[in-house]
Structures are given as C-alpha cells and as structure tokens.
N, C-alpha and C positions, 0 to 999 in steps of 0.2 A: 522586354518581358516586365510586366508590371509587378512592382514590388512593394508591399505594405510598408508605410512608414514605422520607425521602431515604436513612437508613441502608441500607435494603433495595434501593434503585436503585443506590447505590454499590457495594453488595455483587455486585449483578447483573454490573454494568459491570465491575468488577474482576475477576471469573472469566471474563468474556468476554475481557478483554484477556489473561489468562494461559493462554488456551488450553482452557478446559473445554468440553465439549459442551454445546449447548443442552439437552438432557434432564437432564444431570447437574446443571446449573445450576438447571432448576426444582425438582429433588428437593433439592440444598441449599439452596436459598433459600425452598423451599416455596411456590412459586408455579406457577401452569400455564405449559405450554410456549408457549402464546398471548401470556401475559405477558412472557416472556423474548422472544420474537420481535418484540413491539410495541416494547418498550424499545431493541432493537438497531436497528430502522428508524428511531425517533425519534433515537437518539444518533447513528446514522449521518449523517443529515441533518444534525443540527446540526453535527458534525465536519467534514462538507463545507463548510460556512458558515465554520466556524472557520479552517479551513485557507487558505480563499481569502481571507478579511479579513486574516489575521494575516501569513502567509509573502508578504511582498512586500518588495521593495527589500533583497535579500539580497546582501550583498557577498562572494560566494564568489569565489575565484580558482582553485580546481580541484575539478571537478565529476566524478563517475564515474557511468554509466548502465549498466543491465543490465535484463534480463527474468526473470521466474520464472513457471514454468507450474503451473497447476492446470485444473481442469474442474468445470462445473456440470451436474448431473443425469446425465450419462453423459459418457464419454470420447469422442472425436470419432469413433473407429472403432465404436463402439456405437450413436450417435445414430439411424441409419437403422433399426435394429430395435428401438429402445427403444419402451415404450408411450406414448403422450401427451407426447412429448417437446416442452418450450417451445422458443419461438423463439431463444434464445439458449444452448440446451444445447449442450455439447461442449467443446472445450478453450479455455480462458481464460488471456491472459497478462497479468501486472501488470508494467507498465512504470515504473522507479524512476530517480530522479536524485539523488544523494547529495552533499552538500558534504564533502569529504574532511577539510576542518580541522574544522568544527563538528559533522559527523555528522549534521546536518539533513536530513531527506528534504524535499528542495524542491519537487519534482513527483512525482506518480505517476499513472497511466491503467490503467484496468482495459479490455482489450480482445482484438483478435486479435494475431498476430505481423506485420501487415501495415505495408507504408510508410505507410498513413493513420495508423495507431496511432503509429508513429514521429514522424510530423509533429505529431500534438496533442501528444505529450511533449515535444517540442523547443520548439514555440511556447508552451507554458505554462511552461517553464523560462526561455525568453527573457523572458517578461513578468514574471516574479518574481525575476529578477537584476539587480545593476546593474553597469557597467564590463565590461571584459573578461575572459572565463574561459576556463580551459583545460579540455577536456572529453575524456573518455577512455571508449571503449567497447569493447565486443568486435568480432569480425568479422561482425555481422549487417549485412548490406549496406543494409537500409532506413535505417539512421543516417545513412548518407552525404548522401543527398539531402534527408533531414529537416533536419538541422543545417545544411547550406548554405542551405536556404530561410528556416530560421528567424534564422539569425545572420549571413549573409553572409560578408563578410571580417572581421568583427568577433569573431573566436573563434580560438584555437590548439587545434586538433582532432588527434587521434592515436587510433588503434586498438590494442590489444593482442591480437594474434593468437597462439592456444595451437596448439601443434604435438603432435600426439598420434600415438602409436605404433598399428601396425596389428593389434596383438594385443589382447586384452581386457584388463580390470583388472588390477590388482596381484596377481600371484600366480594370475593365470587364463590358460587357454589360448585362450579364446574370449571374445567379448563376452558380457556375462549381462544380465539383464534391469535391473538397477540398478548394473551395473558398467561405466561408460563407460570409453573406451580410457585407457590411462595417457597423461599429459600429460609430454612427453618435454623440452620447451622453449617459450620464446617469441619473437615478433617483435614489434618496436615499429614501426608504420607511420605516418608523417606523411600526414595527409589535407589540413589547410589551416593556415595561419598558421605560428608557429614555437613549437610545443609543447615544453617540457623534457622531454627524455626520462627524466630522473631520476624526474620524477612522473607518467610514464604508467603507470597501475595501475588495476585494477577491484577490487583487494583488500576495500576498505571496503565497497563496494556488495555485493560477493559475501557478505561477511560479515552485512551488514544483510538480505540476502534469506534466509540462513540462520534468522536470528532469526524473519523474517515466517512461515517454514514450522514452525519448532518451536513458536511461540506462538500460531498459529491453527491451531484443530482442523480447519479445513476444507482445510487444505494436507497434511495428515497421510496419507501412502500407505497403501493396503490397508486402509481402514477404511470405514466407511459414515457418517462424519463429513463428507464433501464437501457443498458447497452444492448445493441443489436448485433454487434460484432466484438468477438473476444478480443481480438487485439486492440480494438480502441479502448475497452475495458482496462487492458493492461497500461496502455499509453496515459489514460487518466490519472491511474494510480501512480504511475512513475512521476508524473510531474506534480501531482499532490505531495507525495514523499519529499522531493526535492524542494519543494515550497515549505513544508513543514520542518525539514531538517536544517535548511541553508537560510531561508527568507525571512519567515516569521519570527518574531521575538517571543519567547515563551514568558508569559506575564509573571510565573513564580521565579524563574531563573534571571530574568531581564537580560536574557541573550538568546541566540539561536541553540537548538540542542546540538549542532555540529560544532558550534564555538565552546560550548560547555563540555563536549567529549574532546576537544582538542585536535578534530580533524581538519578544522580552517581555523585560521587566525582572524578573520573579517567577516562583517556581514554582507551577505549575497543580495542581490536585488533581481528582480525579475527581468531588468535589463541584461543582467549578465547571462540568464538563461537564454533570453533571446539571442545574445551575441554567441552563444555556444552553439545554437542552432546553427546560424550563418557559418561559422567556422567549421562546422562538420559537414557542411554539403560541398560536394565536388565542384570545381570549376566548369562553368557551363561549356559545352562543347562547341565546336563550329558547327553553324547550321547550314554552312554552303561555302563555296567559293568562286568569287568572280574571275574569270579567267580573261585578263587583257588582250588585247589584239596584238598578236606577235608572240605570245608565250606557247 
C-alpha cells in the first residue's frame, strides 16, 4: 500500500490550515484530490479526539461566545431547487467559546442556530472549565436558556447588545448585500450572577471568527470553495482549531493558546498531528493467506 511521506502529509496539512483550496493543494503537493480529501478526514477525526482529550479543566475566568455563518452544498434559500442536495445542505453555524485571557478556543460546535445547538455548546463549555466563569454573548436569545441550564446559578452572565442605525452601512443610504447597518452604540445587560461590566465584551471572539473566515477557504464568500459535505466542513474546522490552539504561536501571547491556558506544556507541530493520525489508525488486516503444500 502506498503511503505519503511525513513531509508531504505535513505540507498538505499546512496548506489546509492556511486557507488553500483543495484543488490548489493537490496541484502544489502533486497528489490527487482524493488524497487531500482522505487526509483531511483523517486529520479531522484525529483533531476532534485531540481537542476532547486535551482541552479539559480550563481555568478560564472570562469566556466570550459567538456564532459564524457559512453553508454546505447550497445556501438555505437555494436548497429546495438544488439538484441532489444531501441531508445537511443549507446554512451552517459554527458556535465558538473563547477564553478571553489565553485566547484558547475552549468549545466549538457546528450546527444550526437553534436553542439545541446553543445547549450543546453551553454544556460542552461547562464540562471543560473549572470554577466560576463570566460569560459574554451577543443578544441571540437561545444563549439565555442554554447557559442557565448548563451552569445554573454558578455563572456570571451578561449580553452585549449592539444598537444599529436604521440606515445602511457606512456611507450608504440603504442596506447593501454585505453592508450591515452601522453600529451606533452598545448596551450591556446583566442576565445572571454579578458580571463585571468592564469585562463584558465579545471583541476577542469576534476577532477569532474573522480569523476563521480568513484562514478557511470554505468560509470565503462569492467563490465555489464552500463545503459540499457537512462532515468535511466539520473536519476542516477541527483541524483548524487544533492548529490554532496547539501549533500556531499567538503574536500577543508569544506562545500558543493551549500553553497559555495550561492544557499543554510544549509547542506542538503539524508533525505531531500527522503522527496522531497514524497512531489512531487500526493495524492493517490480513489481505489473504497463502496455504503451503501439506498444510
């Protein structure tokens, strides 16, 4: 069985983490598109396990949550007329929970924008943190019930509510396709506990979401680089978050978020990710047996 050299696998993983498209990676690395896809799936599965194992017992005091939009196969409004649309075609939301101090992505979940998705994120965040935390979200209503159910009274929770003008974007007289209304102010609303108003912010998680969009080809607007399969979308994000948490040095912290949060004591590399892929694979089964004469 042919096996890619470690250096080639690391090259492909690096290009995936830096936002290159699947077909451009196949050209640069001189491998087939199926090879790139297979490595993405294997890496995604390994990174899901890595996150589940390592990101535990996080001593976060300030957590910011947000959601970022994308779609698979087709936008929700086009699914009905799309040809052979798969089960999970349509709008997809990536829910994120970021430690404001270490910049560690503590929890993430890929789903819709419903209360059920908010509950999954909140319960996962509760399972991965220690002690009392202060949580800030935007005004999306599903957060309220989800955080209350996950944390009960053991949380300081506030919402940052943005106030928008009724006109279009800056310098525009009407709302454009990618020009949201201008934000003219904010309100800080206490939901539960005693949150410190000075720390009520979603700036860090919104900046992290910008990085997600810029470094994942699948999130680039007005291209054909969007995900065609929901599972591949999840695998790409799992690889990105492992790279973000464990491999890439944060310029402000001068270490990785995982090191800053104390969930690891060393700098990881993509070689480590590639080795975890191999370690997680089952041993190859026998493909046949040659029976000797007389047996």
